[in-house]
N, C-alpha and C positions, 0 to 999 in steps of 0.2 A: 619829346617828353610826354608821357602818358597823363592825360587829364580826365579820362573817363574809363570806367570799367563796366563791362557787361558780364553777367554771370548766367550760366545755366542754372536750372532749379534742381531736378532730381539727379542724385549722384554727384552733385557739385556743392550746393549749399545745404541741401536736405537729403535725407535718406528715408525711404519707406521702411516700415516695420518688417520683421521677418515673415515669411509665408505662414509659418506655424502660428505666430501671434495673430496675424490677419484672420486666419481661419478660425482659431479658437474664439476670438472676440465676436465674430459673426455667429458662430454656432451658439454661444452663450446668449447673445442678444435675442436670437430667434427661438431660444428654448429647444433647439434641435440637438440631438445626441448622436455622436459617433462613438463606438467603442474606443477606449483610450488608445489601444494599440493601432487603431486605424487613423488617428488624427495626424500623427507625424507623417505617415505614409501618404495620406491624401494631400497634405501640404506639399510634400516633395513632388507629387504628381502635378499639382497645380503650378508649382514653380517651373517644372520641366515644360509644361504646356505654355509657359509665358503669360499666365493669366493674371499675375500681379503687376499692375502698372508701376513702373519704377523699380521693379525687381529684374530678374534675369530675362533675357530675350528667349523666345521659344526655341526649344531644341529643333523642332520642325513645325513649320506653319502648314496646316492642312490646305490642300489645293483650293478648296472652296472658300477659304478665308484669305487667300493670298492678296487679292485686290484690296480688300478691307484693310489688311495689315499695312500695305504700302501707303495708304492714304489716311491712316488712322488719326493722325494729329491735325487734320484739316478741318474737322468739325466735331462738335460734341456728340453728334449722332454716330458718326463713324467711329469715334473713340470707344464709346460704350459698346457698339455692335462688335467691334474687333475683339475687345477684351472679354466680353461675356461669351462671345463665340469660342474663344480659346478655353475659357473656364468650363464651358459645357462639354469639352472633350473628357472631363473628369466627372464621374458619377458622384452626386451628393445626395443626402437623405431627402432633400426637398428641392425641386427645381427652382423655387423662388430664391434659394440661397445664392444663385449665380449673380442675380442683380444686387442682392444684399452685399455680396463681396465687393462688387464694383462700387457701390455706394460707400462702403467703409473706407476704401482707399482715398476718398476725397475728404475725409474728416481730418482736421488738424492733428488730432491725437494719433493718427496713423503715421505721422511724420516726426522725425527728430532732426534738428539742425546738427551739422557736423560741429564737434566741440570748439573749433576755432572760428566758426562763422561769425558769432557775435563780435569777437575781437577784431576780426578783419574788416567787417562792415563798419563797425564803430570807428576804427582808426581811419578808414577812408573818408568817413563823414567829417572827422576832425580835421583832416587835411584839405577839405574842400573838394574832394574828388566826387564827381557825380557818378551814380550807380544805376544801371538798368538790369532787369532780369529778362532774358530772352529764352523762352521755353517751348519745346514741342510738347503740347499737352492738349487735352480735350475738355478742360474744366477750369474754373477760376481759382487759381492758387493763392490769390491775395489773402483770403482768410487764414491760410496756413502761416503766412508771414506775420499777420496781426496777432494771431494766437500765441506765437512764440516770441513776440516782442521785437521783431526785426523789420517790420513794415516801415518804421520811421527812417530807416537807412536806405530805402529804395526810392529813386526818383521817378522811375517809369517801369511799367511791365509791358512786354510785347509777347503775346501768347499766340501760338500758331492757329488755334481754333478760332480766334477772334479776327484773323486776317485771311484765313483760307489757304495759307501756304505754310510749309514746314521747312525747318533747317534741313539741308544747307542752303536753301534758297536765300540769296543775299538780300532779298527785299526785307526780310525780318530784321536783319542786322542794320540795314539802312534806315528802317523805320525807327529803331531804337536810337540810332545816332542823331537822327533828325529831331526826335522828341527831346533829346538832351542837349541839342545845339552843339554836337560834338563832331570833330573832324575824325573820320575813321582811322586816319594815319596816326592819331594821338589817342587811340582807343585800344584797350586790351580786352579780349574775349577769354573768359575762363570757363572751361567745360570739361566733361569727362568723355565725350564722344568725338573722336577724330573725324569720322565721316560727317557728322552733323555740325558740330561746333567749329570745325575747321573751315566751314564755308565763309566765316567772317574774314578769312585771309584774302578772299577775292576782292574785298573792298579796300584792302590795305591795312586792316586791323592786325595787331599782334595777337597771338593766341598762346594760351598757357593751359596745359592739360593736367587734370588730377585723376586719380584712380577711383573707379566706381566700386567702393568697398562699404561694408557696414560701418556706421558712424563710429563705433567703438574701436574699429581697426584703423581708422585714419584720423588721429587726433590733431594733426598739424599740417595736413596737405595743402591748406589754403594760405598758410603763413608766408610762403615765398612770394605771393602776390604783392605783399607790402614792399618787398625789395624791388619789384618791377615797376612800381608807381612812384613818381616823384612827388 
């Protein structure tokens, strides 16, 4: 019987804003101007470069960034360097915008919970099921949960950059289980990445996958979790 649920963050409980929204917000805040016809085109180029954390993976990682990309979630410094490096593959009106784009993606307003996330997390809390968030990430996502009113449903956060290892390394999942006093064999891991989140299975956890889609396109992908948890 499952008594504990671990969730991934990006693409599972929350989804980052669109690349165009991301770019427009930063341009406006910086007072920087791109001709209207170029905004969508530049956003598409940034998306193809993989510059938006939580968005699409790069179409191609430049050779000089390959090492950074592989280790990006092991520290805050590596994460920023990898993503701003990808961003710099795309020309912007002001070089300072690359760091501004990175900073924007860490703001709670850049993220939206999936429509069913509050219901699922709230129901798990009502059932006495303990919940952890296990994320490959380079920054503190706790303020995102607080800003969206979901922090009260999470009992522990295990973030890759705080431990120097990234999923699928089983140490992250083991750390979460230990923090929750959970038996991995009675734990369900919910995520959107088979290569990363599937690592929980090596500990004996059950694993359930959701699709990494824009929030509006996945209104009920988390609801089946409630049927998997006693």
